N, C-alpha and C positions, 0 to 999 in steps of 0.2 A: 757953651764953650765947645769948640770943634774937637772931634776925636781924631782928626787927621786922616780919616778914610776918604778916598777919592770918591766924588759923587757918582761917577759912572760905575765904579766897583760896588758901591753900596746899592745902587739900583739893580745891578745884575744879581746881587745876593738876594734881593727881595723877589725878583722874578724867579730865581731858582727855588725859593721856598714855595712860591705859588705853584710852579710846575710839579714839585714833589707832591704837594697835596692833590693836584689834578691826577697824577699817576695812581696814587692810592685810591682815589675815588673811582677811577676807571677799573682798577683791580677789584675793588669791592663789587662793582656792578658786574664784572666778568665772572667772578666767583658765584654770585647770586644767579646770574644767567645760566652758568654751567649746572648749578644745582637744579634749577627749574628744567633745564633741558634734559638732564639725567633722569629726573623723576618722571617727566612727561614721556620721555623716550622709553623708559622701562615699562610704563603703563601701556604705551602703544605696542611694545614688543610682546608683552604678556598677552595682550588682547589678540595680537596677530598670531601668536603661537596657539592660543585656544581656537582661533578661527581656522587655522590649518588642520587642527585635530578634528574639528567639526566638519570640515570639508573633505576629510579622508586623505589628507596629504596628496591631493591631486597635483600634478605638475603645474597646471594653470593657476591653481590657487596659490601655490608656493611662489611662482614668479610675480603674481599680482601683489601679494602681501609683502614680498621683498621690496618692490618698487614703492609701495605705500609707506613702508617703514623708512626707507631711505629719504623719501620726500619729507616725511614728518620730522625726521631728525635734522635734515638740512634747514628746514623752515624754523625749527626751534633754535638752532645755532645762530641763524641770521638774526632772528627776532630778539633773542635774550642774551646773546654773546657779542656778535659782530657789531650790531647797531649801537649798543651802549659803548662798545670799546672804541669805535671810530667816530663818535659824535664830537663835533667841534664845540669847545667851551672857551670863552674869552677869559683873559686874566681878571677882568673886572668881576665876572660872575664867580670866578673861583675865590677872589678876594671877599666878595659878599658872602660866599659859602663859608669861608673861614671865619668871617666876622660873626655869622649866625651861630656857628658851633663853638666860638671862643669869645664870649662877651668881654673878656678882660682886655682885648685889643682896642676896644673903644673906637672902632671905625678908623683906626690909624692906617691900616693897610690900604683901605679904599682911598683915604685922603692922600697917602703917599703916591699911589698910582695916578690919581687925578692931577696932583701937583707936578709929577714928572711929565705927564702928557702936556700940561700947560707950558712947561719949560721947553719942551720940544717943539713948541709952536702950534700945538693943537688946541690951545685955549687962551685965556687971558694971561697977560704977563704976570709972572710970579717971581719973587726974589729968589735967585739961585741959592743963597745961603739958607733961606727958609725951606726951600725944597730939600736941600741936603740934610738940614736938621730934621725935617719931617721923616725922610726916608730912614735916617739912622734910628730915629725913635721907633719906627715901625719894625725895623729889623730887630732892635733890642727887645721889643715886646714879643716878636715871633720866637726869638731865642728863649725868652722866658717861658713861652708856651710850647717848648720842645719842637720848635721849627714846624709846627702844624701837625706833628705826628699823632697827637692825641685826638685830632679831628676825626679820623677814620679808624681809629683803633678798635672801638667797639663794633663798628660796622664790618670791618674785616674779619673780626672773630666770629660774628654772627653768620656771615656769608660762608666762611670756611666750615663752620659747624653744619650749616645747612647742606653744603656739598657732601660732607662726610656722612651725614645722616642719610641723604638720598642714595649715596653709594652703598651704605650698609643695608638699607631696606631693599634696594635692587638686588644685591647679592643674595640676601636671605630669601627673597621671593623666587629667585632662580634655583637656589639650592633645595628649597623645601616644597616647591611646587610639584605636582604630579609628573611622573616620568614622561608622559606624552607632551606636557607643556615644556619641560626642559629640552626634550628632543626637538620640538618645534622651534624653540628659541635658538638652538644651535644651528638648525637649518637656516633660519633667517640671518643669524650673525655671521655665518660663513657661506656667502653666496657662491663661492667657487665650487661647492658641491652640486652635482647634477641633481636636478629636481626629481628625476625619475628614481634615483637611488636614495632619496632623502626620507622616504616614508618609513616609519617604524612598523607599519602594518603591511605585511606581505604574505603571500602564499607561495610556498615552494612546492613545485609540482614535479613528480617523477612519473614517467621517464623523460618528460620534455619532448623534444623532437626525436622521433625514432622511426625505425623501419621494421615492419613485421611481415610475416608470411601471410599470403592471402588466405582468408578464412580463419585466422588465428584469433585468440582472445588476448586482450591486453589489460593488465591491471594498472589503474591510475591511482597513485598515492599523492595525497596533499597534506601538507603540514602548515598550520597557522602560526605566524610569528607576530607577537605583540598584541594579540587579542584572542578571544575565544568566541565560539558561535555554536548554537544548537542545531542550525541547519546550514549545511554546506552542499552546494550543487555543482555538478559538472555539466557544462553546456557543450554539445557536439553538433557538428553539421558536416554534410558531405557535399563537396563542390563549393565553388566561390559564391554561388547565388542561392545556396540551400538555406533553409530556415534553421535557426538554432533550436535544439531540443534540450530541455533541462531534465536532469535525473538527480535524485537525492543520493548523497554519498553516506556511507555508514561509518560510525566511529570504530576505530581500532581498539581492541581490548586493552585496557590499562593506560590509555593515553587519550585525554580529552581533546588534544590539539591535532591528532592524526586521524585522517579519514581515507577511505578507499572506495573504489568502484571498479567493477569488472565489465569491460566492453566485450561483448560476445561477437564472434563470427564477423570480423572486419574484412570486407571484400573490396572496399574502395578507400581512397585516401580520405582522411577524416581530420578536421580541425577541432580543437577543443580548448577550453579554458575552465578554470575553477573560480567560483565567486562565493563570497560569504560576507554578510553584514556590510555590503557595499564595497568591499575590497575585492578586486579582480586580479587574477594572475595574467601573465602574458598569454597570448594565443599560441598554441603549439600545434604541430602537425604530425600525424601518423601516416607515413607513407606505406604503401602496400607493394610487396614484391612477390614474385612467384618462387618462394622459398618453401622448403618442406616444413610441415607443421602437423601436429596431431589433430586430425579431424574428429576422431572418435576414440574413446578409451574405454575398453571393457576390462573388468577385473573378475577373476575367479578365486574365491577363497577356498583353500584346502585346509580344513581345520585339523588340529592334532587328532590322532587316531582315538585317544581315550574319550574324546567328547562324543563319539558315535554320530557326529553330524555329517550329512552328505555335503559335497562341495556346493558352494553357492556362487552363482554368476550374477554380477552387478553390471548391467548394461549402461553404457554412457556414464561411467562413474568418474571418480577422481580422488577425493579424499577417502581415507581408509580408516575404519574403526573396527578392529578385530581382536580376538583373543591372542595373547602372546603365544608365539610358536606357530602361528598360522602361516602357511605358505601362500603368497599372493602371486598368481599368474597374471601378468600384464599383457594385454593384446592391444597394440596401438595401430590405428589406421591412419597413415599419413595422407596429406592432401595431394602430394605427388609421389611417384615411386621413388624410394630411396634404397640404398644398399645396406645401410647399417644405422644403428642408433644405440643409445645407452640410457640407463636409468641412473640418475645422480642422487644419492642419499646424502642427507645433511651432515652425516658424520664422516664423509669422505669416500665411502665405498661406492663403487660403480658396478652396474650389472649390464652386461652386453645384451642387446636386443638382436635376435636373429630373424631373418626374413622368412616368412611362411609362404606357401604356394599361393594363397589368396591375396598376397600383397601386404598383409599385416606384418608387424614386427612383434615378436614374443620374447618375453623374459620373465624370470621369477625371482623373488627374494623372500626371505623369511622375516616376519615382523618380530623383533625382539625388544624394541624400545620406541618410545614416542619420538616424533621428529617430522621431517618433511622430505619430499622427493619431487623431482621434476624429470622431464624427458628431453634429451637432446638428439637431434637427427643430423645425419651427414648431408651437408649441402653439396651442390655440384662441384665446388672447388675442393672438396675433400675435407673441409673443416666441420667440426661439430658445432651446431648452432642451437640455442634454446628453442624448443618446439612445443612447450606447454607451460601453463602457469605452475606455480609451486603449490603442491598439494600437501595436505596435513596427514600425518599418521598418528592415530590415537590407539593406544594399547588398552584393551579391556582386560581387567584383572579376573583371573579365575578365583572367585570368592571361596573362602574355606567353607566347608559344610557346617551346618548347625544341627544340633541334636537337643531334644527336649524330652524330659521324663513327664509325660502327660498324666499318667495314672500311677500312683495316687497323687503325685504332684506336691507332696508335703511329707514331713516326718510322720510316721505312724507307730501305733502300739498294737501288738498282736500277741496272742498266747502261743505257747510252744507247739500247738497242734493246728494252728490256723493256716490258711492258704492266702497269700498276698499276691495279687495280680499287678504286674507292672507293665505299662505300655510306653514304648519308646518311639518317638517320631524323629526322623532325620530328613534333611533336605540339602540338596546340592544343585548348583546350576547345570552341571554336566554329568551327574550320575554318582550314586553311592557305590563305593567299593566294598567296604565291610562295615558291619554294625555289630557291636558287642555290648553286652551287659556285664559289668565288672562288679564283683562284690567281695567283701571280706567279713569274717566273723571275729569280733572282739580284737580288731587290729591285726589279725593274722595275715597270712599270705593271701594275695588277691587271686580270685578265680574268675575266669572269663567264660561267658556263655555266648557263643556266636549266634546272633539273631538273623543275620542276613549276610550273604556273600554274592557279589555281582555275577549273575549269569547273563542277564540282559540289562541294558542301561536304564536305570530308574532314577529320575531326579528326586523323587520323594519315596520314602519307605516308612511304614508304620508296622511295628512288630510288638508282640506281647510275650511275656514270660511270667510263669507262676512260681513263687517261692513256696515249696512245701516244707514248712518249718519243722515238721516232725522228723523229717529225714536229715535235717542239719544238726540234730543232737544239741539243741540249745536249751537253756534254762532261764527262768526269770532273772532279769537283770542283764542278760546278754544283749549284745548290740550287733546288728548287721548294717554295715555301711555299703551303699551301692551307688553306682553312677553308670552312665552310658558313654561309649566311646565310638566315634565314627571316623572313617577314612574315606576320602573320595577316590576316584579311579584315575586321577591325574598322573601322568607320566612325564618325566622320570621322577618327579618329586611330589608324591601325593601329600595332601594336606590333612591334618587331623583336627578333631574338635572333641571336646569333652563337655558333658552336661554338668549341672550342679550336683553336689553330693547330697544324698538323703539317707535317713536312718530308719531302721525298724527296731523298735525297742521291745524286747520280750517281757511281757507282763505276766504276773501270776494268773493262773487259769481258774476260771469258775467264779462262784458266788462271792468268795472272799475278796477278790479284787473289786468287784462291783460295789460291795459293801464299803470297802475302804474309800472308793471314789465318792460315794454318796454321803458318808457320815464322817464324823471326827471323833476323837477320843473324848470320853467323859472328862469333865473338869476343864476342858479347853474350848468347849462349845463347838468342836469340830473344825475350827479354823486355824489350827496350829500350822506353823510354817514347816514345810517339808523340804527334803533335799532336792526336790525337783527344780528349784531355782538354780542350784549349783549345777545340776545336770544341763539346764538350758544354757548357762554361760559357757560350759565346756563344749557343748555342741556347737555353739557359735564360733568358738575358737577353732574347732576342727574344720568347720565349713570355711572359715576365713583362710586357714592355712592351705586347704585344698584349692581354693580359688586363686591364691597368690601363686602357688606352684603351677596351676593350670595356665594362668595368664602371664607367665613369666616373660614371654616374648613381647608383650604389649607394654611392659614397664621399662622405663629407663633404669640404669643401675642405681641411681639415687632413690627413685621411687620404690624399687624392689627392696633396698636396704631399710628404708623408712617403714615399709609395710611389715617387714620381719621384726623390726624393733618394736613396733606397736603390738604385734602378736605376742612377742616375748614378754613385754611388760604386762599385758593382760593375763598371760598364763602365769607369770610370777605372782601377780596380785591374787589370783584365784588360789594358787598353791598356798600362799601365806594365810589366806582365810581358812582353808581347809585344815592347815596345821594348827592354827589358833583354836579352831573348833575341837580338834582332837585333844589338845592339851587341856582345854576347859572341861571336856567330858571326863577326862581322867581326874582332874582336880575336884570335880563335884561328886565323883563317885557314881556317875550315871550308869556306868556299864553294868556293875554288879555281876550276878551269876546268870542273868537272862541270856539265853543263846542268841536271840535276835539282836539284843543290844551289843553282844560280843561280835556278831556278824557286821554290824554297822561300824564298830570300833576297829575291826580288821580291814574293812574295805576302804575307809577313808585314808589311812596312812598309805595304803598301796596306791591309791589315786594320787596322793601328794608326791610319792616317789616317781611315778610315771610323769607327772607334770614337771618335775625337776629335770628329768631327761629331755622332755620336749622343749623346755625353756632353753636348755644348753644347746640343743640342736638348732633352734631358731636363732639364737645368738651367734652361732657359727655359720649362719647362712645356708642351712641344709633343711629346707622345709620337707623334702621327701623323706628324710630320716626322722623328722619330728612327728610326722603324721601318724605312724603306728603307735608311738608312745601316747599321743593325745587320745587316740581311740581306746587304748587300754585304760587310760585314766577315766575316760567317759564310761567304760564298762564297769569299773569299780564304783563310780558314783551311782550308776544305775542300780547296781546290786545293793548299795546302801539304801537307795530309795525304795527298792522292792522289800527289803527287810523292814524299813520303817512303816510301810503300808501293812505288813503283817502285824506289826506292833499295834497299829490302829485297830485292825480287825480283832486281835486278841483282847484289847481293852473294851471293845464293844460287845464281847460275848460274856455269858455268865461266868463269874469267877475270874474275869480278866481285869477287874478294877484295881487289883493290887499293883499292877504295872503302871498305873496312872502317874504317880509322882515322878518316876524316872522318865516316862514319856513326856510329861510336862516340862521337866528340866531340859530334856533333849530339844523339845520344840523351842524353848526359850533361847537355847544356845544357837539354834539355826536362825531364829529371828534376829538375834543380836548381830550375827555376822552379816546377814543379808541386808539388814537395814543400813549398814555402813556403806554398801555399794549401790543400793537401790536408787537413791535420789540422783547421784551422779550418772549412773547408767541410763536412767530414764530420761534425764536431761539431754544426754548425748543422742539417744535414740530419737527424741522429739526433734531436736535441731537437724539431725540428718534427714528425717522424714520431711521436714519443712523444706530443706534444701532441694531434695529430690523432687518434691511436688512443684516447687518454683521452676526448676529446670525443665520438668515435663511441660509446664505451661509455656515456657519459652520455645521449646521444640514444637509444640502444637501451633504456636503462632507463626513460627518460621515455615512450617509445612504449608499452612494456609497461604502465606505470601509466595512460596515457591510455586504452588499450584496456580495462583493467579498470574504470575509472570510466565509460567509455562503456557497457559492458555493464550496469553498475548503473543508469545513466540509462535505458536501454531497458527494463529490468525495472520501474523506477518508472513510466515512461509507460504500460506495459501495465497495471499495477495501477490507475492513475488511470482508464484507460479502462474497466476492468472494474467499478470501484466508482462510476463516474460522478462522481468528485470533481473539484473545481476547485482551481487553485493557480497563481500566477504564478511561484513560485520555480523550477519545473521548467525553464521556458524560460531563466531566469536562470542556472541551473546549466549548461544546455547551451551557452549563449553563453560562459560562463566557460571551459568545456572547449574551445570553438572558439578562443578567444583563446590559450589555452595551446598548442593544436596549431599555431596559426599561428606562434607564437614558435619552436616546434621546427622547423617547416618552413623558416623563415628561416635558422636555424642549420645545417640540413642542406643547404640550397642553397649556403651559403658553403663548407661542407666539400666539397661536390661540385665546386665550382669549383677549390678548392685542390688536390684530389686528381685532378681530371680523370676522374671516375668516372661512367660512364653509369648504373650501378646506383644510385648515390646520387642522381643527378639524377632518375631515374624514381621513386625512393622519395619525394623531395621533392614531385614532381608528384602522386603518390597522396595524400600528406598534405594538399596543397592541396585536392584533391577532397574529402577527408574534412572539411576545415574548411567547405566549402560545404554539404555534406550536414548537418553539425551545425547550421548556421545555418538551413537549411530545416526541420530537426527542431524547432529552437527556435521557429520561426514557427508550426508546425502542431501541436506536441506529438505528432507521428506516429512511432510506433516503426519504421515502414518506413524513413523517412529516417534515423532513428538507426541502424538495422541496416545501411543502405548506408554510413553513416559508419564503422561498426565494420569492415565489409568492407574499406574503403579503408585503415583503420589497420592491419589485419592484412597487407594487401598491401604497404603501405609498410614494415612491420617485416620482412616476408620479403625484400623487395628490399634493405633495409639489411643484413640478415644475409648476403645473397648478395654484396653489395659488400664487406663485411668479410672474408668467406671468400675472395673473389677476391683481395683484398689480401694475405691470409696466404699464399695459393698463390704469388702473384708473389714475395713476399719469400723463401719457402722455395726457389723456383727460383733466385732471385738468389744466395741463400746457397750453393746447390749449384754454380752456375756459378763462384762465387768460390772454392769449395773445389777444383774441378777446375782452375781457373787456378793456384791455389797449388801443387797437385800437379805440374802441368806445369812450373811455374817451378822447383820443387825438383828435378825430374828433370834439367832443363837445367843447374842449378847443380851437381848431383852429377856430371854429365858433364864440366863444365869443371874441377871439382876433381880428377877422375881424370886429366885431361890435364895438370895442373900439373907443372912441372919441380921436383922437390924441392930442387934446388940454387938455385933462384931464388925466394927468399922475400920479396923487397922489390920485386917487379916491379909495374908498373901493373896487370897482370892480377889480382894478388892484391888490390890495393886495390879494384878494381872488384867483385871477388867479395865482399869484406867489406861494401861499400856495398849490394850486392844482398841480402845476408843481413839487414842491418839493415831494409831495406824489407820483406823477407819476414816478419821477426819482427813488425814493426808491423802488417802486414796480418793475420797470424794472431791477434794480440791483438784487433784490431778485429772479426774474425770471431767470436771468443769472446764479445765483448759483444753482437753481433748475435744470436747463437744464444740467449743467455740471455733477451734481450728477446722473441724470437720464441716461445720455449718458454712464457714467462709469458703472452703474449698469446693463444696458441692452446690453453692448458690447459683452458679451459671447453668449447670446441666440438670440439677435435681432440686428445683425450687421447693416442692412440697417437702421433700426430705430435709432440706436445709432449714425450712421453717420449723419443723418438729424438733430438729436437733437444737436449734437456737432456743426454743421454748424449754427444752430439757435443761440447757445451761442456765437460762433465766430462772427456772424453778429452783435451782440450787442457790442462786443469789437471793431471789425474792424471799425464800423461806429461811435464809440465813442458816442453811443446813450445817455448814462446817462449824459455825459458832455454837449451834445447839449441841452438836456432838461433843465439842470441847467443854461446853458448860456442864454437860451431863456427867463429866468426870467427877466434879465436886459434889453433884447431887448424889451420886452413887455412895460417896463416903459420908456426906453430911446428912442427907435426908432420904435414906432408903425407905421403901414402902410404896404407898399408893402414888405419891407425887412422882417418884422415880419411874414407876410403871407407866403412868400417863405420859411422861416425857419420852420414854422409849417408844411407846406406841406412836407418838407424833413424829419422831424421827423415822420410824419405819414407814409411816404413811408418806412422808416427804420423799424418801428414797423410792418408794413404789411409784409415786407420781413421776419422778424422773425416769424410772424404768419404762413406764407406759409411753411416755413421749418418745423415748428412743425406739421402743417397739413399733410405734407408728411410723417413725422414720425408716426403720428397717423394712416395713411393709410397703412403704411408698417408693423407696429407692429401687431402681431397676431400669431395665432398658426399654426403649420404645419398641413399638411393633416392628419397625424397620430394623432395629438393632437385633431383635430376637430372630427375625427371619434371616438376616445376614449371618447370624451365628449358626442357625440351623443349616444354612448353606455351607458354611465352613466345615461343620461337623460331617456333612454329607461327603464333601471332598475328602476329608480325612478317612472316612469309612471306605471310600473307593480305593484310596491309596493303600489302606491296610489290607483289603481283600486282594488287591492285585499283588502286593508283595507276599501275601500268604501263599499264593500259588507258586511263586518263585522259590520261597523258602522250603516249601514241601518237596519240590523237585530237587532242590539243592541238597536237602537232608537225605533224600533217597540216594542221590549220587554219591554222597560221602559214605553212606553205609555200604553201597556196592563197591566203592573203591577200597574201603577198609577190608571187606571180605576178600577182594582180589589180592591185596597185599599180604593178608594173613596166609592165603594159599601159597603165594610165592615164597613167603618166609618158611613155611613148613617144608616145602619142597627143597629149599636150600639146606635146611637143617638135616633132613634125611640124607641128602647127597653127601654132606660132610661125614655123617656116620658111616655110610657105605664105603667111602674111601679108606676109612680107618680099619675096616675089617679085613679078614684074610682073603686071599685070591681065590680060594677054593669055592666059596659060596658067592663070590662077587658077581658072577654073571647072572645068577638067578635073582639076587637082590637088585641088580641093575635093571633086570626086566620088570621086577615088581615096582621099582621106583619110576621107571619109565611109564608104566601103565598108570600109576597114581598121578604123575605129572600131566599125562594126557587128560585124565579126568578133571584135574584141577585147571588145566588149560582151557577145557571146555567151559568150566564154570567162570573162569576169568574172561573168556570170550563172550559169555553172556553178560557179564558185568560191564565190559568195556563199552558196548553200545549204550548202556544205561548212563554211563558216565558222560559219554559224549553228548547224549541227548539232554542231560540236565545241566551240564556245566558250560556248554558253549553258548555263544550268543545267537543261537538259532531262534527264529521267530516261532511263536506257538503254532501258527498256521502251517509251518513247514514240517511239523512233527507228524509222525503217524498217530492215529487215534490212540489215546492212552499214553503217548509219549515214550513209554518203555515197552510197549508191545504186550502189556499184561500187568497183573498185580505186582507190586513191589513189596519190599520188606522194610518196615520201620520198627524201631524199638518201642517198647511199651511206654517209656518216658516221652518219646517223641509224640506218640499218639495222644497221650494224656495232655501234653502241653498244647498241641494243636487244637484239641477239642475244647480246652478251657478258653483258648483265644477266640474260637468261634462262638462260644457262649457269650463272651464279652461283646463281640461284634453284633450279635443278635440283640443284646441289651441296648447297645448304642442305637441301633436302628429303631427299636421300639421307643426309646426316649425321643428321638427325632420325630417320630410319628406323633407322639403325645404333644410335643411342642407345637407342631404345625397344625394339628387338629384344633388346639386351643385358639389358634389364630385364624381359624376358618379356612384353612388350605385343604384342598382335596388330597387325601392321602391314600386313595384306592390303589394307585400304582405302587406305592410303597408296601402295601399289604402283601402283594405277590412276592416282592423281594424278601420280606420277612419270612414268608412261608418257605421260600427256597433256602433261606439261611437255616431254618430249622431242619430242613431235609439234608442240607450239607452237614449239619452237626451230627445227624444220625448216620450219615453215610460211612461206608468203609473207606477210610482215608488211604489205604494201600491200593485201592483201585483208582489209579490216576486218571484213567479215561473218564470215569464217571465224575470224579472230583473236578476235572477241568471243565467238563460240560456244565456242571452246576455253577462253578465259579464264574465262567464266562457269561452265563445267563444272568447271574446276580450282578456282576459288574456292568453289563450292558444295561440292565434295568435301572441300576442306580445312576448311571450316566444320563440315561434318558430323563429320569426324574430330576436329576440335578439341573439339566439344561432347561427343562420346563419350569422348575422353581426359579431359576435365574431370570428367565424371561418374565415370569410373573412379578418378581421383585423389582427388576430394573426397568421393565417396560419394553415396548416394541421399538422405541426409537434407537436402541443400542443393540442392533442385531449382530452381535459378535459371537462367534462360536467359542465358548470357554469350556474346555474339557479337562478333567482331572486325570493326572497320571498318564499312563501309556495307553495307546489305542491298540495294543497288541492283543488280539483275541484269536481264538481258533479260526481256521479258514472257513469253516462252515457257518460262522457267525459274523465274520468281518464284513462281508458284502452287505448283509442285511443291516448291520449297524451303520455302515457308510450311507446306504440308501436312506435310512431313517434320518440321519443328520442332514443329508442334502435336502430332504423334504422340509425339515424344520427350518433350515437356513435359506429357504427360498430358492432352491435349485443350485446352490453354489457347489462347486467341485471341492472334494476333499483335498487337502494339501498333500 
């Protein structure tokens, strides 16, 4: 049955369905082609971007790859998009395609198309009704199949997904690829960018095209963008046909992408470019014009007056490295005559340059801060033009002086009638102003003894002073605290320095004290705990407070407060322990009627009261006010210790055993309180020692690295000089080394203060000197200054190693002393065990023995840990000593010594008798074995032959310094005496004048005449004293004085003569010790024998006869300098023929010429400076 649809309309509907399917098919193919094109194009793009990077972004490569990418993308579009999109497909093929993807149509669409074609006359005759019916059926089936939309639905989704995935992958590849690839892709995707400007790798060059004065220098700066390089070269040529010459550029300090090079003396136009890692800058041109320029620059340094240095001329200089306050006179020689010029400082100041008759321009400025300067000259048109490079100004610091108490160099004990010699050494880079020894008795007012006052400039001074304790009215238990104070001669702000503080403890005199040292009280086996541990803790608090006050300027406010809080807590803790001890003494009734016990009970509360005052002052931030109270507390503790020693002596004498119970109780109380702080204190001390040792190891390694790099810098400077090359990076490298050395010097100074080590302090001083030489080398690029810096570095390293070795020696000796103490303690314990009554196992004596064994076991365990640390610390330098120390520690472990001692506690109680005795003997033998191994280590530890010779050389230098300053101090003391007599005469004259004015007129004339006559006589005396003062106090050279300096004998006080003679005695002993050391090393000491003979003669000479003293002193110093030089040559070898002289070369005129001739002969005919 017909549907009533017109046959033509039905056929058109079928054709529409077929065309709709064709469009969807073409869309699917287009989407798929776009996905393929996008993916392939992205791959080509990324490959091209990588290729551009590999080819260095050269313009040719960029253009070629742009064309290649364009061709590839067009080809992909044609092949995968346009060709499928415009391919002709007949209706029949589409119908077949539909039939293949929709089987439910059962070939009706194809049949309807064929029937329609037959009806139109293209085939056999077909009934129109049949055709219409067939077409309607096909249309109906297509409608049921959603008009063919389902045919390409899945294909369209797949193609769309593929395109989206390709787009996502391409975007991710571009976003997350390396920066150079992204940049290359952007260059290819945006072809309107100039190929020359597309590269991410470029080199910016300054100054680019420029014009300079003929003969000028020109600095070329290059900065790398987008890449880094280890080697950057500048290529130069003169003339269009000249050959390119390449020069390496140097890195600018602190910036690995910045490089510089200095072209010297440009006379003709020069082309140049910079190249690195295949990247080349544009070619620039330096034109040359006849403009004024600095052809030569000479500098004259006029140092501050206090340095005593003569002006120094630096020819053909530029960079400046001088002491702050130095006036620099600049003399600039221009290439062409000019009328005016100026110096431009970086902080904006200008200094006019005035024309000199010889055509130079001169100007001066004072160096006050680091920076830069350059010179501008007036051009013919009247404008100021740059006429020099920019030069660096480095300010060398005037280092503060250092002062060290060399003798005795530790806290000492002396009787009230002893003499204690103290030697002080001070050093400053530009001269010592004053040197004083400051002391106080029992925390009282400080007294200062002037040891040296500058008459002549002396960079190093060594002086001695003897404490005659009998004259200080001290008694056992008193305390003398002393330190040295030095001031340099810097003006207008001199710098001060203070040594560490040391103590002289007044001990009981005679046999009683020695007996108390060597024995203990009966019943305690002699090992009772004494108040000495309390004294030691308080002494450390005093030293800590002194150091915090002395180094206040080196701490921040926070660090200063923290240090004071730590000291206050330590003082408070010690005060609480003393107060607890006093209360327990009272509770146990230890004091009784014994006068010595009463003295102890009186001294301890007084010490606690002073500790409380010190604690409050520390809490208030006033260490200066806390220090006297701390010293008084220390005095009271020492008196308690002295009384306790007398108790020990009394107990050891006949009839003294009755005091034993009280003494035992007192010792128990001391032990109870000290045990509470011993473990914590020793743990802190050990950890601090380990920290300092580790830091010293780090400093030593940094010094070795600095020396290695400094050697490389010297070699680089020499190569530059040989090749006549220029470069600013060398000075930058040298300045960087100077900064690193300065950092190490600060660390070393802190460690020297913490360890109170003279060797470390001297090492830090040498390192500071190396820093100055490095900065001078940076200013001049002079290998000579660099070599001087290297010498100072090596000297600093040697002194550091010497300090470390001295520390190891002290620790080994301490360990040996501890082992001997433990052995003696075990012997006394074994004796007490042998005397035990087997029937009395629960007695108080057994309990005390057990407590003593616990303490002994703890001490042995601590010794084991110390030996392990010492063995590890000394293994590098002292292999034999380290082996013996390790064997000693292993002996403690292998014999289970600690366990044996703890086990013996029960044996004492449960099995006294023969078994206990044998066990004690075994413990004693084990301890003795440990002691023997430590003794072997102490015998093997020591310096090598080179170290001993170097130390002897140092001691010889110190001896020279001490003898030179001895002469100065003798003359200065004579001048002070003469000045005092003159002032006393003037004072008496003025007093008598006032008295005469108050008397009547009648006798006034006669009295006036008497007064006038007396004033004339006193004036004559003062006139005689005045030349003495001038001769001694001024900076006159010794050779300029008349023989004797004062024209005859002088007057010294008895105390002056006594002090000077004692010092000469010590100098003689030092010379003899040096002689013995060198003789043991096989060194010829015959020249030193003559010096020692003259020292003995000087000791016996009349010190008031300055003429004779000066002659002997000059002979001694000259002989010692000759010996020192010969010894140095013998130690260091002939390959380093440098003239190293100690101290001043100021000797009397009659000897100076001979000495200079001698040194010239030794140094191969060199002229003296």
